[in-house]
C-alpha positions in Angstrom: -15.2 40.4 5.9 -11.6 41.1 5.6 -9.4 38.8 3.9 -5.6 37.0 5.5 -3.3 34.9 3.8 -1.6 33.0 6.4 1.9 31.5 5.8 3.1 30.8 9.1 2.3 27.9 10.9 2.3 29.9 14.7 -0.6 32.4 13.2 -2.1 28.9 11.7 -2.0 27.4 14.6 -3.5 30.0 16.6 -6.9 29.5 14.8 -7.0 26.0 16.1 -10.9 26.7 18.1 -12.3 29.0 15.8 -11.2 26.7 13.2 -12.9 23.7 14.3 -16.0 25.6 15.2 -16.7 26.2 11.6 -15.7 22.4 10.8 -18.5 21.1 13.1 -20.8 22.3 10.6 -19.2 19.2 8.1 -19.2 16.4 9.7 -15.9 15.1 8.9 -12.0 14.9 11.1 -10.1 15.6 7.3 -11.1 19.0 7.5 -10.4 19.5 11.3 -7.6 21.8 12.0 -5.5 18.4 13.4 -5.8 17.1 10.0 -5.0 20.0 8.6 -1.9 21.5 11.3 -0.7 17.9 11.1 -0.3 17.9 7.3 1.8 21.0 7.6 4.0 19.7 9.8 4.6 16.7 7.9 4.7 17.6 4.0 4.8 20.9 3.7 9.1 21.7 3.7 10.6 24.7 2.1 10.9 26.0 -0.4 6.7 24.8 -0.7 4.8 27.3 2.3 1.5 27.7 3.9 -0.8 29.7 2.1 -4.4 29.2 4.0 -6.9 31.7 3.1 -9.1 33.0 5.8 -12.5 35.6 6.0 -13.4 36.9 9.0 -16.0 39.5 10.1 -16.1 41.5 13.3 -13.2 39.1 14.2 -15.2 35.4 13.5 -13.5 33.0 11.6 -16.0 32.5 8.7 -14.6 30.6 5.8 -11.1 29.0 5.1 -9.0 28.0 2.6 -6.9 25.1 3.4 -3.7 25.6 0.9 -0.2 25.3 0.6 2.0 27.4 -2.5 4.0 24.7 -4.0 6.8 24.8 -6.0 6.7 22.5 -9.1 9.9 23.4 -11.4 10.4 26.7 -9.6 6.9 27.7 -10.8 4.4 27.9 -7.9 1.0 27.0 -7.6 -2.1 26.5 -4.9 -2.5 23.1 -4.1 -4.8 21.7 -1.4 -3.2 20.1 1.6 -1.6 16.4 1.5 -3.6 16.3 -1.4 -1.2 14.2 -3.8 0.8 12.4 -0.3 -2.3 11.2 1.4 -4.9 11.6 -1.3 -7.7 11.9 1.0 -10.6 14.2 0.3 -10.6 17.2 0.2 -12.6 20.9 0.8 -13.1 24.2 1.9 -14.9 25.6 5.4 -17.7 28.3 5.6 -20.5 29.3 7.0 -22.6 30.7 4.7 -22.8 31.3 0.2 -21.5 34.8 1.0 -18.3 34.2 3.0 -17.4 31.8 0.6 -17.4 33.7 -2.2 -15.0 36.1 -0.4 -13.2 33.0 -0.1 -12.8 32.2 -3.8 -12.6 35.6 -4.9 -9.1 36.2 -2.6 -8.0 33.2 -3.6 -8.4 34.0 -8.2 -6.9 37.2 -7.1 -3.7 36.0 -6.0 -3.1 35.0 -9.5 -1.1 32.2 -8.6 -2.8 28.7 -10.7 -4.6 26.3 -8.9 -4.8 22.8 -8.6 -7.3 20.8 -6.4 -7.8 17.3 -5.9 -11.2 15.0 -5.0 -13.6 18.1 -4.1 -16.9 16.7 -3.3 -19.0 16.6 -7.0 -21.8 18.2 -5.3 -20.1 20.8 -3.1 -20.8 23.8 -3.3 -17.1 24.8 -3.6 -17.5 23.3 -7.0 -20.6 24.7 -8.1 -19.7 28.6 -7.2 -16.2 27.9 -8.9 -17.6 27.5 -12.2 -19.1 30.4 -11.8 -16.7 33.2 -10.2 -13.4 31.6 -12.1 -12.1 34.4 -14.0 -12.4 35.3 -17.5 -9.2 35.3 -18.5 -8.7 31.9 -16.7 -8.8 28.2 -18.0 -10.8 26.4 -16.1 -10.5 22.0 -15.9 -12.4 19.3 -14.4 -11.3 15.6 -14.4 -12.5 13.3 -11.9 -11.1 12.4 -8.7 -12.1 8.6 -8.1 -14.6 7.9 -5.5 -15.2 6.5 -2.1 -18.0 4.4 -0.8 -19.6 5.3 2.7 -21.7 2.2 4.2 -24.4 3.4 6.2 -24.8 1.0 9.8 -27.8 0.1 11.5 -29.1 0.5 15.0 -28.7 -3.6 15.9 -26.1 -6.1 14.1 -28.9 -8.4 12.4 -30.5 -5.7 10.7 -27.4 -5.2 9.7 -26.2 -8.4 8.8 -29.6 -8.5 6.7 -28.4 -5.6 3.9 -25.4 -8.1 3.3 -26.4 -10.3 0.2 -26.9 -14.0 0.4 -23.2 -14.5 -1.4 -21.8 -12.2 0.2 -22.5 -13.6 4.0 -21.6 -17.1 2.6 -18.0 -15.5 1.7 -17.5 -14.2 5.2 -18.7 -17.3 6.9 -16.2 -18.8 4.8 -13.3 -16.9 5.5 -14.0 -16.7 9.2 -14.4 -21.1 9.0 -10.5 -20.8 7.0 -9.0 -18.6 9.5 -10.6 -20.4 12.4 -8.5 -23.5 11.3 -5.3 -22.0 11.6 -5.7 -20.7 15.3 -7.7 -19.0 17.8 -9.2 -15.6 16.4 -9.4 -12.5 18.7 -10.0 -9.3 17.9 -9.2 -5.9 20.5 -11.1 -2.8 19.4 -8.5 -0.1 22.1 -9.3 3.5 21.8 -5.0 3.8 22.7 -3.4 6.8 25.0 -0.3 8.0 25.5 0.9 5.1 27.7 -0.3 2.7 24.9 -0.1 4.3 22.1 3.8 4.2 20.9 2.9 -0.4 21.5 -0.4 0.0 19.2 1.2 2.5 16.9 4.7 0.3 16.2 2.4 -3.2 15.6 0.0 -1.0 13.1 3.2 0.0 11.6 4.7 -3.3 11.1 1.6 -5.5 9.4 1.0 -2.5 7.2 5.1 -2.8 5.8 5.0 -6.5 5.9 2.7 -7.0 2.5 2.4 -5.6 -1.0 3.4 -2.1 0.2 6.8 -3.0 1.8 7.9 -3.8 -1.3 6.4 -1.4 -3.4 7.9 1.1 -1.2 4.4 2.5 -0.5 4.3 1.8 3.3 4.0 4.2 5.7 7.8 3.2 7.6 9.1 3.8 4.1 8.2 7.1 4.1 9.8 9.7 6.7 6.9 11.8 5.9 3.9 10.2 6.1 5.4 8.8 9.4 5.9 11.3 10.7 2.5 12.6 10.0 0.6 9.7 11.0 2.4 9.0 13.9 2.0 13.1 14.8 -2.1 13.0 14.1 -2.4 9.4 16.1 -1.1 11.7 18.9 -2.9 14.5 18.5 -6.6 12.8 18.1 -5.6 10.4 21.0 -5.5 13.1 23.8 -8.9 14.1 22.4 -10.5 10.4 22.3 -10.8 10.1 18.8 -8.3 7.9 17.5 -9.3 3.8 17.0 -7.3 1.6 16.4 -8.3 -2.3 15.3 -6.4 -6.0 15.5 -7.3 -9.5 14.2 -4.9 -11.8 15.8 -4.5 -15.7 15.0 -2.8 -16.9 18.0 -1.6 -14.4 18.6 -0.1 -13.6 15.5 -1.5 -10.1 14.4 -3.3 -10.9 11.2 -4.6 -7.2 9.9 -4.4 -4.0 12.0 -6.8 -0.9 11.3 -5.7 3.3 12.0 -9.2 5.1 12.3 -11.0 7.9 13.3 -14.5 7.8 14.8 -15.8 11.6 14.5 -19.7 13.2 14.1 -20.9 9.5 14.4 -19.1 7.9 12.1 -15.8 5.8 11.5 -13.3 6.8 9.2 -11.1 4.4 7.8 -7.8 5.9 7.5 -5.3 2.7 6.8 -5.5 -0.6 7.1 -2.9 -3.4 6.5 -2.8 -7.2 6.8 -0.2 -10.4 6.8 -0.5 -12.2 3.3 0.8 -15.0 4.0 -2.7 -15.6 6.1 -4.8 -13.9 2.1 -6.4 -17.8 2.4 -8.8 -16.6 4.7 -9.0 -13.0 4.0 -8.0 -11.3 7.4 -8.8 -7.1 6.1 -11.7 -8.8 5.2 -13.0 -10.4 8.7 -11.3 -7.3 10.6 -13.4 -4.8 9.1 -15.9 -7.1 9.0 -15.2 -7.0 13.3 -14.7 -3.1 13.3 -18.4 -2.8 11.3 -20.3 -4.9 14.6 -18.3 -2.7 17.2 -19.3 0.5 15.5 -22.6 -0.4 15.4 -22.4 -1.6 19.2 -20.8 2.1 19.5 -24.2 3.4 18.5 -22.4 5.0 14.9 -24.7 6.1 12.2 -21.7 5.5 9.1 -18.6 3.7 8.2 -16.4 5.9 5.9 -14.4 4.0 3.5 -11.0 6.9 3.0 -9.0 6.5 0.0 -9.8 5.0 -3.9 -13.0 2.2 -3.8 -11.8 -1.0 -3.8 -14.2 -3.9 -5.2 -13.8 -5.7 -2.0 -15.2 -2.9 0.2 -18.7 -4.0 -1.8 -18.6 -6.7 0.2 -21.6 -4.8 2.5 -23.9 -2.1 1.2 -22.7 0.7 0.2 -23.2 3.7 -1.0 -20.8 5.9 -3.6 -19.3 9.3 -2.6 -18.1 11.0 -6.4 -14.9 13.8 -6.3 -13.6 15.6 -8.9 -10.1 17.4 -9.5 -10.1 21.5 -10.7 -7.1 23.2 -12.7 -7.3 26.7 -13.0 -4.6 28.4 -15.0 -4.9 31.9 -14.9 -3.9 34.7 -17.9 -0.8 35.7 -16.5 3.0 34.5 -16.4 2.5 31.9 -13.1 -0.4 30.3 -15.8 1.8 30.0 -18.6 4.4 28.6 -17.1 1.7 26.3 -15.1 0.2 25.3 -18.4 3.6 24.2 -20.0 4.8 22.2 -17.3 1.5 20.3 -16.6 1.2 19.9 -20.2 4.8 17.7 -20.5 4.1 16.6 -18.0 0.8 14.8 -19.2 2.2 13.8 -22.5 5.5 12.5 -21.0 3.1 10.0 -18.9 1.2 8.5 -22.6 4.5 8.5 -24.1 6.4 6.5 -21.3 2.7 4.7 -21.0 2.2 3.2 -24.3 5.8 2.2 -24.4 5.3 0.2 -21.4 2.2 -1.4 -23.8 
């Protein structure tokens, strides 16, 4: 098997078809070429650069590690694409244990320090990293938060039966409160290039209207995040994968969602709601209606992305656990990375004690 390190976006783009053929085995839009390409365009700017490791055999793509080389205080290290910027689950692509072995060995031979975030605890990558990491290296593993998956049922009646009586009562109460404020309207749409800008504008506006806008974490507050979601939306809309959902009260947007339909699942990427309507929990109501629509479309599961939140347990959930990995080789690069990360960790502890 041959290994190539890709650092040019043009070469990266040429891999699209073969990449997605390999990604089909993993059933996640977050590992597809569209997601990674949009990440590179939005977040990978000089001096950072693409550093994607590719394994081929007889011209066929066998394994991929979508990474970038990021400079922290002038010290480079390999990181997962958009791990910090978006905080979503990451992973590698491979068609066999053999090709994954070749991929990991090539990454370790680069002699860069490595930071991988939100890899599945039960994933083969994590198991094999522990076995293959060089002896002359420091290997650390930490918690990477979790997320929830809601298994769907063939009918709404059978799905509703999985919700506890107390939760069903809460949902009815939220709906009554909303109905007292005006006429409820739910819209599920798969935008095309004619309608996309209008729906995106509505979504971004609602997403920035509450605490995210006040904290500066809304998509509209970050040019790079805005660029990512706009480009990603256009790409997956062309493929018919984009799903957007809106809950309106008397024509006023109460909540909006940006999601992806992929591999018979709905992946919830972002949601925003009007905080002045919080008494009726518009985000929860929108999610209930979104799940109803997903069931009508015959989908098998609803994937909450981001970090697991307590409100997501209105529905019966399965929990997905993730881990973060750091590897420091015994090299100048590894030594500088240890010093830099150690200083950052110590600084955070000092500031947290001062704040308390």
